[in-house]
ROKEGU-64835 format. One record per residue: residue in three letters; x, y, z of N, C-alpha, C in turn. Coordinates in pm, whole numbers. Layout:
BEGIN
+------+--------+--------+--------+--------+--------+--------+--------+--------+--------+
| rest |     nx |     ny |     nz |    cax |    cay |    caz |     cx |     cy |     cz |
+------+--------+--------+--------+--------+--------+--------+--------+--------+--------+
|  ALA |      X |      Y |      Z |      X |      Y |      Z |      X |      Y |      Z |
...
+------+--------+--------+--------+--------+--------+--------+--------+--------+--------+
This chain:
BEGIN
+------+--------+--------+--------+--------+--------+--------+--------+--------+--------+
| rest |     nx |     ny |     nz |    cax |    cay |    caz |     cx |     cy |     cz |
+------+--------+--------+--------+--------+--------+--------+--------+--------+--------+
|  MET |    740 |  -2533 |    423 |    731 |  -2425 |    409 |    679 |  -2381 |    262 |
|  ASN |    544 |  -2329 |    240 |    510 |  -2290 |     98 |    589 |  -2179 |      6 |
|  TRP |    644 |  -2232 |    -36 |    762 |  -2073 |   -112 |    664 |  -2045 |   -201 |
|  GLN |    586 |  -2130 |   -291 |    527 |  -2082 |   -390 |    436 |  -1951 |   -367 |
|  ALA |    372 |  -1984 |   -241 |    267 |  -1878 |   -169 |    364 |  -1761 |   -110 |
|  ILE |    514 |  -1773 |    -78 |    584 |  -1663 |    -11 |    663 |  -1565 |   -173 |
|  ALA |    647 |  -1660 |   -274 |    687 |  -1585 |   -358 |    554 |  -1542 |   -442 |
|  LEU |    425 |  -1544 |   -420 |    322 |  -1482 |   -482 |    305 |  -1349 |   -387 |
|  SER |    332 |  -1365 |   -237 |    287 |  -1244 |   -142 |    428 |  -1156 |   -202 |
|  LEU |    534 |  -1212 |   -217 |    667 |  -1075 |   -261 |    595 |  -1044 |   -399 |
|  LYS |    580 |  -1117 |   -452 |    535 |  -1028 |   -616 |    414 |   -948 |   -588 |
|  LEU |    307 |   -932 |   -518 |    186 |   -867 |   -505 |    234 |   -770 |   -418 |
|  ALA |    348 |   -773 |   -345 |    375 |   -667 |   -238 |    451 |   -566 |   -314 |
|  VAL |    544 |   -608 |   -387 |    640 |   -509 |   -483 |    520 |   -454 |   -570 |
|  CYS |    430 |   -518 |   -606 |    360 |   -450 |   -735 |    280 |   -350 |   -668 |
|  VAL |    229 |   -361 |   -580 |    130 |   -278 |   -484 |    224 |   -175 |   -439 |
|  ALA |    324 |   -194 |   -375 |    416 |    -67 |   -327 |    446 |     26 |   -420 |
|  GLY |    515 |    -57 |   -540 |    552 |     48 |   -683 |    383 |     97 |   -720 |
|  ILE |    291 |     46 |   -708 |    203 |    156 |   -754 |    162 |    253 |   -679 |
|  LEU |    134 |    275 |   -536 |    119 |    302 |   -453 |    206 |    450 |   -430 |
|  LEU |    345 |    418 |   -455 |    419 |    529 |   -467 |    430 |    635 |   -560 |
|  ALA |    394 |    566 |   -696 |    355 |    682 |   -859 |    216 |    710 |   -800 |
|  ALA |    117 |    653 |   -773 |     20 |    723 |   -723 |    -41 |    736 |   -581 |
|  GLY |     45 |    754 |   -519 |      4 |    768 |   -352 |     30 |    911 |   -349 |
|  MET |    204 |    944 |   -411 |    224 |   1078 |   -401 |    179 |   1159 |   -411 |
|  PRO |    109 |   1184 |   -540 |     47 |   1285 |   -600 |    -73 |   1306 |   -532 |
|  ILE |   -149 |   1167 |   -506 |   -279 |   1212 |   -395 |   -228 |   1273 |   -298 |
|  ALA |   -107 |   1279 |   -209 |    -24 |   1299 |    -76 |    -19 |   1475 |    -72 |
|  TYR |     64 |   1478 |   -217 |     85 |   1625 |   -215 |    -31 |   1702 |   -221 |
|  TRP |   -154 |   1653 |   -272 |   -269 |   1759 |   -343 |   -337 |   1734 |   -194 |
|  VAL |   -359 |   1666 |   -109 |   -372 |   1652 |     57 |   -348 |   1771 |    117 |
|  THR |   -198 |   1764 |     68 |   -114 |   1868 |    198 |   -142 |   1975 |    168 |
|  PHE |   -139 |   2022 |     45 |    -99 |   2146 |    -20 |   -199 |   2241 |    -40 |
|  SER |   -361 |   2149 |    -68 |   -462 |   2171 |   -116 |   -507 |   2292 |    -39 |
|  ARG |   -554 |   2390 |    -73 |   -666 |   2467 |     35 |   -800 |   2467 |     10 |
|  TRP |   -843 |   2369 |    -60 |   -983 |   2321 |    -91 |  -1079 |   2294 |     48 |
|  ARG |  -1193 |   2382 |    105 |  -1182 |   2366 |    201 |  -1267 |   2233 |    228 |
|  TRP |  -1320 |   2153 |    105 |  -1382 |   2017 |    146 |  -1313 |   1896 |     89 |
|  LYS |  -1165 |   1949 |    122 |  -1056 |   1826 |     97 |  -1045 |   1713 |    199 |
|  PHE |  -1135 |   1749 |    316 |  -1158 |   1643 |    407 |  -1210 |   1511 |    359 |
|  VAL |  -1308 |   1550 |    288 |  -1401 |   1446 |    213 |  -1268 |   1344 |    168 |
|  VAL |  -1189 |   1378 |     20 |  -1113 |   1311 |      8 |  -1054 |   1249 |    108 |
|  GLU |  -1005 |   1322 |    195 |   -911 |   1259 |    321 |   -988 |   1107 |    382 |
|  ALA |  -1109 |   1127 |    373 |  -1208 |   1033 |    461 |  -1195 |    918 |    400 |
|  VAL |  -1210 |    941 |    233 |  -1219 |    833 |    143 |  -1079 |    763 |    147 |
|  VAL |  -1001 |    814 |    140 |   -842 |    758 |    127 |   -847 |    689 |    266 |
|  ALA |   -905 |    728 |    385 |   -835 |    660 |    471 |   -941 |    535 |    537 |
|  LEU |  -1039 |    560 |    439 |  -1176 |    494 |    460 |  -1161 |    320 |    498 |
|  PRO |   -995 |    221 |    408 |   -985 |    100 |    441 |   -926 |     81 |    616 |
|  ILE |   -904 |    190 |    637 |   -828 |    174 |    809 |   -942 |    123 |    879 |
|  VAL |  -1072 |    167 |    868 |  -1180 |    135 |    990 |  -1258 |     51 |    883 |
|  LEU |  -1273 |     -3 |    763 |  -1398 |    -77 |    673 |  -1345 |   -212 |    693 |
|  PRO |  -1387 |   -300 |    768 |  -1396 |   -423 |    810 |  -1342 |   -475 |    592 |
|  PRO |  -1242 |   -563 |    654 |  -1160 |   -631 |    510 |  -1299 |   -689 |    448 |
|  THR |  -1378 |   -755 |    503 |  -1477 |   -863 |    383 |  -1557 |   -768 |    353 |
|  VAL |  -1600 |   -652 |    383 |  -1698 |   -538 |    347 |  -1634 |   -500 |    215 |
|  LEU |  -1495 |   -446 |    243 |  -1419 |   -398 |    130 |  -1423 |   -510 |     16 |
|  GLY |  -1392 |   -626 |     38 |  -1358 |   -742 |    -18 |  -1482 |   -788 |   -108 |
|  TYR |  -1647 |   -770 |    -28 |  -1723 |   -808 |    -99 |  -1770 |   -695 |   -195 |
|  TYR |  -1762 |   -600 |   -182 |  -1773 |   -505 |   -288 |  -1728 |   -452 |   -430 |
|  LEU |  -1604 |   -532 |   -375 |  -1493 |   -530 |   -494 |  -1528 |   -670 |   -575 |
|  LEU |  -1565 |   -749 |   -514 |  -1614 |   -874 |   -619 |  -1712 |   -867 |   -684 |
|  VAL |  -1838 |   -782 |   -571 |  -1944 |   -774 |   -670 |  -1906 |   -643 |   -795 |
|  GLY |  -1812 |   -559 |   -748 |  -1798 |   -453 |   -863 |  -1700 |   -462 |   -959 |
|  LEU |  -1605 |   -601 |   -946 |  -1531 |   -632 |  -1099 |  -1589 |   -764 |  -1088 |
|  GLY |  -1715 |   -793 |  -1116 |  -1782 |   -913 |  -1151 |  -1859 |   -851 |  -1289 |
|  PRO |  -1918 |   -948 |  -1368 |  -1910 |   -912 |  -1502 |  -2110 |   -868 |  -1528 |
|  ARG |  -2148 |   -886 |  -1371 |  -2282 |   -806 |  -1365 |  -2245 |   -687 |  -1370 |
|  ASN |  -2161 |   -609 |  -1324 |  -2168 |   -460 |  -1293 |  -2085 |   -381 |  -1420 |
|  PHE |  -2119 |   -280 |  -1398 |  -2014 |   -198 |  -1528 |  -1846 |   -155 |  -1553 |
|  PRO |  -1834 |   -131 |  -1432 |  -1648 |   -182 |  -1390 |  -1609 |   -285 |  -1419 |
|  GLY |  -1702 |   -410 |  -1430 |  -1622 |   -561 |  -1448 |  -1663 |   -564 |  -1586 |
|  ARG |  -1743 |   -535 |  -1627 |  -1755 |   -531 |  -1767 |  -1673 |   -480 |  -1866 |
|  VAL |  -1616 |   -334 |  -1830 |  -1551 |   -285 |  -1909 |  -1358 |   -342 |  -1884 |
|  LEU |  -1361 |   -372 |  -1744 |  -1203 |   -430 |  -1715 |  -1213 |   -568 |  -1800 |
|  GLN |  -1372 |   -658 |  -1820 |  -1350 |   -797 |  -1873 |  -1324 |   -766 |  -2033 |
|  SER |  -1379 |   -640 |  -2111 |  -1352 |   -641 |  -2265 |  -1232 |   -610 |  -2254 |
|  LEU |  -1138 |   -526 |  -2195 |   -977 |   -495 |  -2172 |   -931 |   -585 |  -2168 |
|  PHE |   -936 |   -738 |  -2097 |   -845 |   -778 |  -2037 |   -876 |   -937 |  -2106 |
|  GLY |  -1015 |   -969 |  -2100 |  -1033 |  -1084 |  -2189 |  -1097 |  -1162 |  -2096 |
|  HIS |  -1127 |  -1155 |  -1940 |  -1163 |  -1201 |  -1847 |  -1168 |  -1117 |  -1745 |
|  THR |  -1278 |  -1154 |  -1610 |  -1313 |  -1103 |  -1498 |  -1202 |  -1077 |  -1432 |
|  LEU |  -1186 |  -1003 |  -1352 |  -1057 |   -976 |  -1259 |  -1068 |  -1030 |  -1133 |
|  PRO |  -1222 |  -1070 |  -1096 |  -1182 |  -1168 |   -947 |  -1168 |  -1330 |   -962 |
|  PHE |  -1065 |  -1365 |   -880 |   -978 |  -1487 |   -855 |   -866 |  -1517 |   -947 |
|  THR |   -832 |  -1383 |  -1005 |   -702 |  -1371 |  -1074 |   -597 |  -1298 |   -984 |
|  PHE |   -449 |  -1311 |  -1045 |   -366 |  -1223 |   -955 |   -409 |  -1071 |   -995 |
|  GLY |   -474 |  -1026 |  -1081 |   -507 |   -885 |  -1126 |   -613 |   -819 |  -1047 |
|  GLY |   -672 |   -900 |   -995 |   -803 |   -909 |   -919 |   -732 |   -842 |   -748 |
|  LEU |   -638 |   -952 |   -723 |   -572 |   -949 |   -601 |   -491 |   -821 |   -615 |
|  LEU |   -397 |   -752 |   -723 |   -372 |   -635 |   -700 |   -426 |   -537 |   -698 |
|  VAL |   -562 |   -504 |   -711 |   -636 |   -395 |   -767 |   -709 |   -418 |   -616 |
|  ALA |   -741 |   -501 |   -556 |   -771 |   -524 |   -406 |   -703 |   -453 |   -291 |
|  SER |   -560 |   -513 |   -312 |   -435 |   -476 |   -229 |   -407 |   -332 |   -248 |
|  VAL |   -384 |   -274 |   -389 |   -375 |   -137 |   -363 |   -460 |     -9 |   -325 |
|  LEU |   -620 |   -111 |   -356 |   -721 |     23 |   -268 |   -725 |     -8 |   -103 |
|  TYR |   -707 |   -148 |    -54 |   -675 |   -190 |     94 |   -601 |   -109 |    160 |
|  SER |   -445 |    -89 |     99 |   -322 |    -46 |    140 |   -335 |    119 |     90 |
|  LEU |   -393 |    200 |     49 |   -401 |    300 |      9 |   -364 |    412 |    144 |
|  PRO |   -437 |    411 |    212 |   -409 |    480 |    354 |   -252 |    462 |    426 |
|  PHE |   -215 |    315 |    409 |    -94 |    314 |    469 |     -6 |    361 |    400 |
|  ALA |    -17 |    423 |    268 |     91 |    475 |    121 |     62 |    674 |    164 |
|  VAL |    -39 |    719 |    163 |    -90 |    841 |    136 |    -39 |    896 |    304 |
|  GLN |   -108 |    838 |    387 |    -74 |    942 |    517 |     65 |    928 |    547 |
|  PRO |    148 |    817 |    562 |    305 |    888 |    556 |    347 |    963 |    479 |
|  PHE |    319 |    969 |    367 |    362 |   1021 |    248 |    291 |   1175 |    292 |
|  SER |    179 |   1209 |    305 |    140 |   1309 |    355 |    205 |   1367 |    500 |
|  ALA |    219 |   1300 |    578 |    275 |   1347 |    691 |    449 |   1381 |    664 |
|  GLY |    534 |   1309 |    576 |    634 |   1368 |    543 |    645 |   1498 |    480 |
|  LEU |    535 |   1520 |    369 |    523 |   1635 |    305 |    531 |   1741 |    415 |
|  GLU |    422 |   1734 |    519 |    390 |   1869 |    591 |    527 |   1879 |    660 |
|  THR |    616 |   1836 |    665 |    725 |   1876 |    756 |    806 |   1932 |    695 |
|  VAL |    757 |   1959 |    581 |    848 |   2049 |    474 |    838 |   2208 |    499 |
|  ASP |    945 |   2277 |    510 |    924 |   2419 |    548 |    857 |   2492 |    406 |
|  ARG |    787 |   2552 |    417 |    710 |   2595 |    311 |    832 |   2754 |    249 |
|  ARG |    908 |   2806 |    350 |   1009 |   2870 |    284 |   1083 |   2829 |    202 |
|  LEU |   1136 |   2714 |    238 |   1187 |   2706 |     85 |   1155 |   2638 |     -1 |
|  ILE |    996 |   2598 |    -32 |    933 |   2579 |   -149 |    922 |   2694 |   -235 |
|  GLU |    908 |   2783 |   -141 |    861 |   2953 |   -212 |    968 |   3004 |   -254 |
|  ALA |   1127 |   3005 |   -174 |   1265 |   3031 |   -217 |   1285 |   2948 |   -335 |
|  ALA |   1228 |   2810 |   -373 |   1275 |   2742 |   -492 |   1168 |   2816 |   -611 |
|  TRP |   1070 |   2825 |   -626 |    957 |   2868 |   -703 |   1004 |   3053 |   -727 |
|  THR |   1092 |   3114 |   -597 |   1152 |   3221 |   -659 |   1290 |   3259 |   -748 |
|  LEU |   1334 |   3145 |   -710 |   1471 |   3130 |   -829 |   1408 |   3086 |   -965 |
|  GLY |   1272 |   3040 |   -971 |   1271 |   3037 |  -1100 |   1216 |   2869 |  -1177 |
|  ALA |   1218 |   2770 |  -1016 |   1204 |   2625 |  -1045 |   1056 |   2614 |  -1048 |
|  SER |   1043 |   2514 |  -1155 |    901 |   2474 |  -1166 |    853 |   2369 |  -1066 |
|  ARG |    727 |   2385 |  -1059 |    675 |   2310 |   -938 |    704 |   2144 |   -908 |
|  LEU |    756 |   2108 |  -1065 |    828 |   1952 |  -1064 |    918 |   1969 |  -1051 |
|  ALA |   1027 |   2045 |  -1076 |   1144 |   2061 |  -1044 |   1162 |   2118 |   -918 |
|  THR |   1076 |   2152 |   -847 |   1035 |   2199 |   -654 |   1034 |   2109 |   -622 |
|  PHE |    952 |   1994 |   -658 |    887 |   1867 |   -637 |   1050 |   1774 |   -568 |
|  PHE |   1111 |   1762 |   -689 |   1189 |   1657 |   -699 |   1353 |   1704 |   -647 |
|  ARG |   1396 |   1805 |   -627 |   1465 |   1854 |   -555 |   1464 |   1916 |   -410 |
|  VAL |   1378 |   1967 |   -388 |   1344 |   1997 |   -222 |   1252 |   1950 |   -171 |
|  ILE |   1105 |   1932 |   -243 |   1014 |   1876 |   -130 |   1054 |   1711 |    -90 |
|  LEU |   1090 |   1643 |   -227 |   1093 |   1483 |   -202 |   1215 |   1469 |   -118 |
|  PRO |   1325 |   1499 |   -115 |   1437 |   1475 |    -59 |   1426 |   1525 |    106 |
|  LEU |   1333 |   1608 |    129 |   1323 |   1663 |    300 |   1214 |   1610 |    310 |
|  SER |   1154 |   1515 |    275 |   1026 |   1438 |    307 |   1060 |   1268 |    256 |
|  ALA |   1188 |   1247 |    238 |   1219 |   1098 |    223 |   1186 |   1022 |    319 |
|  ALA |   1195 |   1041 |    431 |   1175 |    970 |    572 |    999 |    905 |    548 |
|  GLY |    909 |   1025 |    555 |    767 |    959 |    504 |    753 |    867 |    368 |
|  ALA |    822 |    914 |    255 |    795 |    845 |    118 |    854 |    726 |    199 |
|  VAL |    983 |    693 |    228 |   1045 |    533 |    276 |    937 |    475 |    369 |
|  THR |    896 |    538 |    477 |    776 |    467 |    587 |    662 |    400 |    493 |
|  GLY |    595 |    481 |    403 |    478 |    472 |    330 |    515 |    345 |    215 |
|  VAL |    603 |    338 |    151 |    669 |    200 |     95 |    676 |     73 |    151 |
|  VAL |    750 |    112 |    294 |    777 |     -6 |    356 |    629 |    -22 |    407 |
|  LEU |    540 |     34 |    496 |    388 |    -21 |    513 |    348 |    -61 |    404 |
|  SER |    323 |    -24 |    297 |    244 |    -37 |    201 |    269 |   -185 |    183 |
|  PHE |    408 |   -238 |    121 |    485 |   -371 |    123 |    409 |   -442 |    229 |
|  ALA |    432 |   -420 |    348 |    436 |   -495 |    465 |    279 |   -504 |    483 |
|  HIS |    207 |   -396 |    466 |     72 |   -473 |    443 |     23 |   -537 |    396 |
|  THR |     99 |   -553 |    285 |      8 |   -645 |    146 |     67 |   -779 |    170 |
|  ILE |    194 |   -801 |    253 |    243 |   -916 |    287 |    117 |   -996 |    373 |
|  GLY |    106 |   -915 |    467 |     -8 |   -986 |    563 |   -164 |   -987 |    553 |
|  GLU |   -202 |   -933 |    444 |   -340 |   -936 |    436 |   -402 |  -1036 |    417 |
|  PHE |   -486 |  -1071 |    445 |   -608 |  -1190 |    463 |   -740 |  -1190 |    417 |
|  GLY |   -800 |  -1088 |    465 |   -980 |  -1102 |    426 |   -991 |  -1030 |    277 |
|  VAL |   -951 |   -953 |    265 |   -983 |   -872 |    122 |   -910 |   -990 |     -2 |
|  VAL |   -799 |  -1035 |     49 |   -735 |  -1118 |    -73 |   -781 |  -1267 |    -71 |
|  LEU |   -860 |  -1285 |     19 |   -972 |  -1396 |     43 |  -1106 |  -1402 |    -19 |
|  MET |  -1162 |  -1283 |     -6 |  -1291 |  -1241 |    -65 |  -1260 |  -1245 |   -234 |
|  VAL |  -1129 |  -1160 |   -268 |  -1144 |  -1125 |   -394 |  -1087 |  -1249 |   -455 |
|  GLY |   -960 |  -1303 |   -429 |   -880 |  -1381 |   -510 |   -903 |  -1526 |   -464 |
|  GLY |  -1008 |  -1594 |   -371 |  -1014 |  -1687 |   -288 |   -885 |  -1795 |   -244 |
|  ASN |   -878 |  -1909 |   -279 |   -741 |  -1958 |   -257 |   -690 |  -2089 |   -349 |
|  ILE |   -680 |  -2041 |   -492 |   -618 |  -2133 |   -581 |   -483 |  -2117 |   -579 |
|  PRO |   -403 |  -2235 |   -546 |   -256 |  -2229 |   -576 |   -172 |  -2179 |   -683 |
|  GLY |    -73 |  -2122 |   -649 |      5 |  -2041 |   -743 |    -74 |  -1966 |   -819 |
|  VAL |   -219 |  -1914 |   -784 |   -264 |  -1825 |   -839 |   -272 |  -1703 |   -756 |
|  THR |   -371 |  -1723 |   -667 |   -419 |  -1660 |   -561 |   -337 |  -1691 |   -428 |
|  ARG |   -341 |  -1787 |   -369 |   -284 |  -1830 |   -252 |   -173 |  -1763 |   -184 |
|  THR |   -185 |  -1653 |   -138 |    -84 |  -1587 |    -27 |    -35 |  -1665 |    116 |
|  ILE |     73 |  -1573 |    141 |    146 |  -1677 |    267 |     47 |  -1664 |    361 |
|  SER |    -58 |  -1552 |    381 |   -136 |  -1550 |    498 |   -241 |  -1648 |    475 |
|  ILE |   -273 |  -1713 |    367 |   -405 |  -1782 |    342 |   -339 |  -1909 |    369 |
|  ASP |   -196 |  -1956 |    334 |   -157 |  -2048 |    376 |   -121 |  -2081 |    542 |
|  ILE |   -108 |  -1973 |    579 |   -121 |  -2007 |    711 |   -234 |  -2074 |    733 |
|  TYR |   -308 |  -2027 |    691 |   -502 |  -2039 |    773 |   -513 |  -2176 |    742 |
|  ASP |   -468 |  -2221 |    586 |   -496 |  -2337 |    527 |   -411 |  -2460 |    683 |
|  GLN |   -299 |  -2424 |    696 |   -240 |  -2545 |    752 |   -270 |  -2518 |    911 |
|  ALA |   -327 |  -2456 |    953 |   -385 |  -2448 |   1105 |   -534 |  -2509 |   1065 |
|  GLN |   -611 |  -2507 |    935 |   -688 |  -2591 |    954 |   -723 |  -2711 |    949 |
|  SER |   -602 |  -2764 |    811 |   -575 |  -2859 |    830 |   -497 |  -2996 |    933 |
|  GLY |   -473 |  -2874 |   1070 |   -410 |  -2955 |   1165 |   -242 |  -2961 |   1150 |
|  ASN |   -185 |  -2886 |   1057 |    -35 |  -2903 |    998 |     25 |  -2742 |   1132 |
|  TYR |     12 |  -2773 |   1228 |     38 |  -2670 |   1302 |    208 |  -2638 |   1290 |
|  ALA |    271 |  -2737 |   1291 |    437 |  -2704 |   1245 |    474 |  -2588 |   1146 |
|  ALA |    396 |  -2659 |   1028 |    431 |  -2605 |    909 |    392 |  -2464 |    905 |
|  ALA |    238 |  -2441 |   1003 |    236 |  -2302 |   1006 |    291 |  -2223 |   1110 |
|  ASN |    323 |  -2282 |   1198 |    410 |  -2208 |   1280 |    515 |  -2143 |   1255 |
|  HIS |    601 |  -2200 |   1132 |    705 |  -2185 |   1080 |    707 |  -2071 |    991 |
|  THR |    578 |  -2057 |    878 |    516 |  -1960 |    819 |    506 |  -1803 |    913 |
|  ALA |    426 |  -1849 |   1018 |    393 |  -1734 |   1117 |    503 |  -1671 |   1179 |
|  LEU |    627 |  -1760 |   1183 |    755 |  -1707 |   1264 |    801 |  -1647 |   1146 |
|  LEU |    814 |  -1631 |   1009 |    870 |  -1591 |    923 |    828 |  -1441 |    897 |
|  LEU |    685 |  -1458 |    892 |    637 |  -1326 |    927 |    644 |  -1258 |   1035 |
|  LEU |    643 |  -1295 |   1131 |    681 |  -1203 |   1274 |    832 |  -1152 |   1285 |
|  LEU |    906 |  -1221 |   1222 |   1035 |  -1168 |   1196 |   1037 |  -1084 |   1134 |
|  PHE |    936 |  -1095 |    972 |    970 |   -987 |    862 |    890 |   -883 |    905 |
|  SER |    817 |   -896 |   1035 |    747 |   -749 |   1052 |    813 |   -660 |   1188 |
|  PHE |    919 |   -733 |   1241 |    971 |   -663 |   1326 |   1112 |   -607 |   1244 |
|  LEU |   1132 |   -656 |   1132 |   1237 |   -581 |   1065 |   1184 |   -458 |    967 |
|  VAL |   1051 |   -462 |    935 |    994 |   -357 |    892 |    965 |   -241 |    996 |
|  LEU |    955 |   -286 |   1110 |    927 |   -166 |   1210 |   1121 |    -62 |   1233 |
|  SER |   1172 |   -201 |   1268 |   1292 |   -149 |   1276 |   1345 |    -69 |   1172 |
|  ILE |   1280 |    -76 |   1011 |   1349 |    -16 |    940 |   1302 |    133 |    893 |
|  ILE |   1183 |    122 |    964 |   1087 |    243 |    926 |   1165 |    345 |   1106 |
|  TYR |   1153 |    297 |   1217 |   1203 |    365 |   1299 |   1327 |    434 |   1284 |
|  GLY |   1446 |    331 |   1223 |   1566 |    349 |   1199 |   1595 |    481 |   1099 |
|  THR |   1483 |    449 |    980 |   1478 |    581 |    890 |   1480 |    705 |    957 |
|  ASN |   1343 |    698 |    996 |   1296 |    819 |   1073 |   1379 |    874 |   1156 |
|  ARG |   1431 |    824 |   1273 |   1570 |    873 |   1346 |   1702 |    901 |   1272 |
|  ARG |   1687 |    856 |   1187 |   1835 |    872 |   1101 |   1761 |   1048 |   1001 |
|  ALA |   1690 |   1052 |    929 |   1646 |   1161 |    898 |   1628 |   1278 |    983 |
|  VAL |   1602 |   1257 |   1103 |   1556 |   1373 |   1205 |   1719 |   1372 |   1238 |
|  SER |   1765 |   1296 |   1249 |   1945 |   1358 |   1274 |   2009 |   1451 |   1195 |
|  LEU |   1977 |   1418 |   1059 |   2045 |   1447 |    957 |   1996 |   1608 |    960 |
|  TRP |   1837 |   1581 |   1004 |   1776 |   1731 |    955 |   1836 |   1846 |   1068 |
|  ARG |   1879 |   1800 |   1192 |   1886 |   1842 |   1290 |   2062 |   1918 |   1304 |
|  LYS |   2105 |   1863 |   1204 |   2269 |   1898 |   1148 |   2260 |   2008 |   1124 |
|  PRO |   2377 |   2107 |   1149 |   2405 |   2268 |   1112 |   2434 |   2223 |    981 |
+------+--------+--------+--------+--------+--------+--------+--------+--------+--------+
C-alpha cells in the first residue's frame, strides 16, 4: 500500500475542505438569502463541475494556469513557478471541482433556518455577523458538516481533474486514486485491491457520518 500517496491525498483533502468551509459558506449565504433576480446564473456556475466532465475542467485549468495565459503568468510572478504539475495546482483544481459539493449542502442547511429567528436577532440589536454565528450557523450545523465531509471525501477519490492538472509525480501529485490506476495498469491487482478496499470503507464511513449527523440534527430540532 502506497502510504505516501495516501498521506498526500489526506493533506490535499484537508486543505480543500478548510478552504471551502471558509470560502463556500459566504457563497452559500449569499445564494440563500439574496433576492437578486439573476442569482441563478451564479448558482449555475457553482454547480457546473457536477455535470462538466473532469477532463474538460482539467484541460481548461491546465491551459489557464499555464505560462501562456494571463492568470498563469500572474501566479508565476507570485510563486516563482507555474502551478500545473505541483501541489498548488492540485489544490486550485480540487477546490474548484469540489465547490458545489460544499456550497449546495451549506445552502440547503441555511434554507432550513427559520427567517423569524433571524429577524428576531436583528430586532434585539444583533449585527449580521453575530446573527450568523449565534443563530444561523448553529441551526444549519448539519448542512455545514455535510458540506465539509462531502468536499473532503470527493477530493480523496478525485481522479480526472487531478491527473490532468497534476500529472503523476510520486510524492508531489500522485494521489491515492492515481496510485490505484497505476497498480491496475501494471497488473498488480492485489495492491490495487487493498487500496480500493480502503477507499470503499472510507466512503461507507463518510456516508454513515452524513446520515447520522443529519438524523441527529433533526431529532434535536424536534425536541421541545
